[in-house]
N, C-alpha and C positions, 0 to 999 in steps of 0.2 A: 196144696203143695205145688201145683203146677201153675198157680196164678202168680204173676210177677209182683203184684202188689202185696199178696200174702207173704211171698218170699222176703220182700223188703221188710215187712213188719216183723217177721220172725227174726231176721238178722239184727234189726234194731232192738228188739226185746232182749236178744242175747247180749248185745253190746251194752245195753243199760245195766243188765245184771252183772256183767263183767266189771264195768266201771264202778258200780256200787260195791262189789267186793274189794276192789282195789282201794277205794276211798276209806272203807272201814279198816283195811289193813294199814293204810298210811296213818290213820288217826289224826293226832295233833302234832305230828312230828314235822321236821323241816324237809324241804324238797328243793329241786332245781327245775327251772323252766327252760325248755328249748323250743324254738319256733323257726319254721322254714316255710317258704311259699313256692308254688309251682302252678302251672296251668294243666288242667285235666284234658281228657280227649275232646271235651266240648269247648275248649279254649276258655274255660272259666277259671278265674283265680281261686286257688284253694290254699288254705293255711293248715299246716300240720303242727299240732301242739304236743309236745312230749313232756310228761312229768317224770322225774327221776328221783327215787328216794331209796333209803335203806330200810328193809323190813326188820321185823322182830328177830329174825334169824341171822341178820348181819349181811344179807345178800342184797345186791343192787337190783332194783326193779324199775322198769320203764313202762309207762302208760302212754299210748299214742292215740290221738283222735284227729280227724280232718274236719275243719270247718271253713266256711266262707271268710275271706279276708275282711268282709264287712262286720263280722261278728266280733265284738270287743272281748278282750281277755277277761275283763271284769264280769261280763255276762256269763262266760263259761265257768269261771271260778264260783260265781253265785249259784249256778246250777249244781256244781259239784260240792258245794259247801266248803270251799277252801278260802284261805285268806293270804293275800300277798305279803303280809307281815311275816309269814313262815317261809318265804322264798329266800334262798341262800345262793342262788346262781342263776344267770340267764345267758342264753347264747343264740345268736341269729346269724344269717348270711350277710353278704355285703350290700344288700339292697338298701337304698337311701331311706325308704320308709321304716326299715328295721333298725338302721344304725345311725340315723341323722342325730346330731348332737342335741338339737332343740325340740324336734317334732317326732322323732323316732320312738318306737316302742321301748327301746333300751332306756331312754331318758325319762319317759313317762313312768315306767316302773320304778326307776331310781328315785324319782321325785316322791313316790309313796313309800319306798323302802330302800334306805341307803345300804342295807346289808345284802341286797340282791346283786352281788358282784357280776360284772359282765365278763364272760369267758368265751373266747372264740375257739371252736374245735381245732386243735393243732394240726391234725392231719389235712383238714380243709384249708387251713392257712398256708401250709406248704404247697398244696395244690394250686391255690390262687397265686402264689409267688411265682411258680413255674409257668402258669398260664400267662401271667403278665408279660413275660419276655415274648411269648409268641404273638400276643396282641400288640405289643409295642413296636415290634419290628416286622416290616412287610416281608423281608426276606425269610425270616424264621417262620412266619405264618404260611407263606408260599411253600416252604420246605415240608411242613407237616401236612398241607393239602396234597402235595405230591405223593407223600408216603400213603395217604389214605387212598389216593387213586391207584397206586401201585398194588395195594392190597386188594382192591376191587377187581382190577384187571386179572390178577393171578387167581383170586378166589372164584371168579366168574367162569373159569375154564378148568375142567378136570385135567386136561392135558398140560396146560401151563403150570398147574399146581404140582402135578406129578413130576414135571421136569425140575421145578424149583426144589422140591423135597429130595429128589434124587441127587441134585448137585450139593445140596446142604448136607446130605447123608455122607457123600463122598468126602466133602471137606472136613466134616467132623471126625470121620474115621482117620483121615490123614493127620489131622491136628492132635488126636489122641495118641496116634503112634509116635508123634514127635514130642509127646508130653507137654503140649501147649495149652490144653484144657483138661479139666477134671471130669470124672465120670461119677455117677451116683444118682440116687432118687431125686427127681425134680430137675435134673440138669440136662440141658441140651434136648428137651423134648419138643415134639411137634406141636405147633399151634395152629388155630384156625385162622384163615385169612378171608376177609370179606370186603365188599363195597365197589362203585362205578368209575369209569375214566377213559382217557384216550391213549391208546398204546404208543402212538408215534410221539406224542408230546412227552409221555413218560420216558421213552427211550432217549430223547434229546436231553431231558433234564438229568437223567442218571449218568450221562456221559460228559457232564459239565464238572469242571474242577470245583467251582463253588458249591455245588450239591455235595460233592464229597467232602469238602471242608466243613460245611454245616453238619453233615452226618456225623463226623468225628467230634465236632464241637459239642452237639447236643448229647451225643453218647457219653462224652466226658462229664458234662454238667449233671445229667440224669444219673449217671453212675455214682457221682459224689453224694447226691441227695437220696439215693436208693435206700441205704441203711437207715437213715433218719425216717424216711417214709414208712418202712416196715415197723420201726420202733414205735412210731406214733399211732399205728393202727392196731397194735397188740391189745387184747383185752386185759391182759395181766401187765398193763403198762407200768414200767418203773419210771416215774416222772423225773427223778433226779438224773437218771441215765438219759432220758429223752432230751432234757434241757442241755445236758452236756454234749449230746450229739449235735444240737442246734449250733452250739459254739464251734464244734469241730468242723461242721459243714461250712460255716462262714469263713473260718480260718483257712480251710483247704481251697475254697474258691478264691480267696484273696491271694494265696500263694501261687495257684495256677495262673491267676491274672498277672502276677509279677514276674513269674519265671517259666510258665508253661507254654508259651506261644511257639518257640522254636521246636519243641518236642512234638507238638500237635501238628505243625506244619510238615515236619518230617514224616510222621505217621501218614498224613494225607498224601504226601508225595509217593510214598512206597505203595499205598493203596492205588493211586492213580497209575503208577507204572505197571502194577500187576494187571490192571484191567484196561490198559490202553487208553487212558484219559489224558488229553493234552494238558500239560502243566504250563501255565503262563510264566513269562519271565517277570519276576517280582519287581524289577527295576523299570519296566515299561509303564506308560501312563495307562491308568485303568479307565475304561469306558464301558458302561452297562450295554449289554446286547440289545441291538435294535434302537439305540439312542444316539443322537448326534453328539459330538464332543463339544459343540457350541453351548454356552451358558452352563457348562458343568464345571465344578471345582476340579482343578488339575492336581491329582495325586497319583501315586504309584499303586501297583497291585499290592505291594507289601503293606503300604499304609492302609489300603482298603481292607485287607484281611485282618491285619493286626489292630488297627484303631476302630474302623467303622463296624467291624463285626465282632472280633474276639473281645477287645477291651469293653466295648459298649454293652455287649450282651452280658458279660460277666459282672460288669458294674451294676447293671440293672438288677441282676439276680441278687447280688450282695445287698443292694439297697432295699429290695423288696423283703428279704429275709430279716433285715434289720428293723424295717417298719412294722412288719407283722409279728415279729417275735421280740417286741421291745421289752425293756426292763420291767415296766409296770405290769404288762400282760404276763410275762413269764413268772414274775413273783406271784 
């Protein structure tokens, strides 16, 4: 029992018996196949295979195993005594070797079985749509990087964390007294803050109007998609309701894009005034900090915040949601 080799043999024996019991329970019924890949601690590519089926009692059962990416699905199925002809669903991540139209696992399985419909996990699709905005725009990426550094700086010092929590507590009490926020279980609770950064750099960033604007913009976008995110992650998921929420989110984002800029700018101005952040004259010519005005497009601060940030970010978000939740996939 103290030998590492014997321990691995015992674990493998238990795993084999468990898999055998699951395969017997599955019998000759239909199932779905989910596959994802990641690197382990030894930087080796690993593939996780999940079989999902409904047992004799009507309950959904999932069987998961990790194999090397080099091991073919056919080899695994042969070992388990399964047939791809019984597969009725398949889902993978965004990796090219998983979703490539001609060489990917998706296409290879569809070639053997046209009934193995490809379904991308909806909650993951929403996450990828939100991440696309951060990856697509340097300013958004820098904004989230700065938030991460802020969390590190505060979390790395008990004193700083205590000051922040005390200020937050006082603000919450004050806002509750003015009936601006609700109270109840799970509302306005303390959260853990962690990770590294440069205090002076963070201070400069948070005193910048652009940072304040992006803070309110991302709060708006994430707030709109929050209800959808929660609905897509529920185990007792109501699919019709979830699909309806997708349409609502896209509609609300489009409405904000068409009519919400002035309100967002006003909220940012109020925030900036409250915390002594300099507000630029929107009619002045915009120039990035530390950059020469030469060879730069000449446009105003208003154009920069409305067109280059607000409109483009929301347009990208709406487009990503449309691409990932298209009619075929949704149906």
